[in-house]
N, C-alpha and C positions, 0 to 999 in steps of 0.2 A: 450414571449414564443409563439410558433406557433405549431398548431397541425400537420403541415407539418414536423416539426423537432422532435416533441415528440408525441408519441401515447399513449392513455390511456390504462392502464392495471389494473387488480384488485388490484395490490399493489401500484399503483400510475402512474406517467408518466415515460416512458422510451424512450430514444432517438432511432430513426430509424437508422439501420445500413446503411452506405453509400454503394450504389449499383453502380457498373460500368455497366451501361445499354447503349446499342447501340440505335441508332435512331429507329430501327425496333422494339425493345422491348418497347420503350417509346410510340409507337402508341396505344397500348392497356393498359387498366387499370390493375394495379396489383391485384385489387379486383375481376376482372371478370375472372373466371375460367370456361370456357364452359364445359358442360358435354360431355362425349364421345357419339358420335352418332352411336349407335348400334341398328340394327333392324334385329333380327334373322329370322323374318318371310319373309323378302324380299331378293330375290336373285338379285345381281347386274346385270344390263344389260351391255352386252359388247358394246364397242364403235362402232364396226362394225355393230351390229344389230340396234343401235340407228341411225346411219347415213343412213342405208338402209331403216329404217322406214320413215324418213323424205323425202328421195328421192322418195320413192314409193308414199307417200302422196302428194308430189308436182306433180308427174306425173299424178296421178289420178285426182287431181284438174284441171290440165291443160287440160286433155282429157275431163273432165266434162264440162269445159267452152267452148272448141271447139265444142263439140256436141251440147250444148245448143244454142250457137250463129249460128252454121252451120245449124241447123234445123229450125231456126227462132223462137225458143221458147221464147227468151228474146227480139228478134227484133234487128235490127242493132244499132250499137253505133252511136249516133248523137251528 
């Protein structure tokens, strides 16, 4: 007898029902049921604003490096 085939219950052992599971459903454990991720305090950021943020950050960083090396603050790259 295997616990894979029979699961313990308060009244004894009972066989597991046969499940037709696809390969995708077999990737996760049947016991792992993640909780719903809800955060009412946080408003979701739109994709457009997120992309704009990273583009502006990249541009500011690039300008910062150009000004730093252009004024000789860090010196030339050797």
